[in-house]
C-alpha distance (Angstrom), angle and dihedral (degrees) to the residues before:
residue distance angle dihedral
M1 . . .
N2 3.78 . .
R3 3.78 134.0 .
Y4 3.81 114.0 -120.5
L5 3.78 131.9 -167.3
V6 3.81 109.9 -147.5
V7 3.82 120.4 -165.1
W8 3.78 115.1 -161.0
L9 3.80 139.2 169.6
R10 3.76 133.1 -137.9
E11 3.80 125.6 170.7
G12 3.80 91.3 -10.8
R13 3.81 94.8 -54.4
E14 3.79 124.4 118.9
N15 3.81 116.6 -133.1
V16 3.80 132.4 -178.9
D17 3.80 129.2 -153.3
V18 3.80 127.9 -176.5
I19 3.80 112.1 -142.1
D20 3.80 115.1 -162.1
N21 3.78 102.1 173.8
A22 3.82 104.5 58.2
I23 3.78 130.2 106.9
T24 3.83 99.0 -161.4
P25 3.82 135.3 26.5
H26 3.81 88.7 -115.1
E27 3.80 90.8 56.2
A28 3.83 91.0 49.1
A29 3.82 90.7 51.9
N30 3.81 90.9 48.6
K31 3.81 91.4 51.3
V32 3.82 89.5 54.4
R33 3.81 90.8 48.7
E34 3.82 90.0 51.3
V35 3.81 93.2 51.9
H36 3.81 98.0 38.4
V37 3.79 108.1 42.4
N38 3.82 112.4 -144.1
A39 3.83 92.3 14.5
N40 3.80 112.1 159.3
V41 3.83 104.4 -146.2
V42 3.80 109.6 -148.9
A43 3.83 103.4 170.3
V44 3.78 141.5 11.1
G45 3.78 123.6 -162.5
I46 3.78 131.8 -172.6
M47 3.78 121.7 -139.2
L48 3.79 114.5 -117.7
D49 3.79 129.0 -170.7
N50 3.82 118.8 -57.6
E51 3.82 94.4 27.2
Q52 3.83 92.9 -70.4
W53 3.79 120.2 143.7
N54 3.81 128.0 -142.5
Y55 3.80 114.2 -162.3
L56 3.78 115.3 -137.1
């Protein structure tokens, strides 16, 4: 499994969640939407080596 960084908006505020238990970026975004009702996901990134993120 991969570690994903999911950026989402609600009421004009930017929020970030780290999802550790997802296989695909789509699954990570769905997990955020399940936890944060009405979350507007705007970006999903995958963690690469050395704590660097690559946005998908």
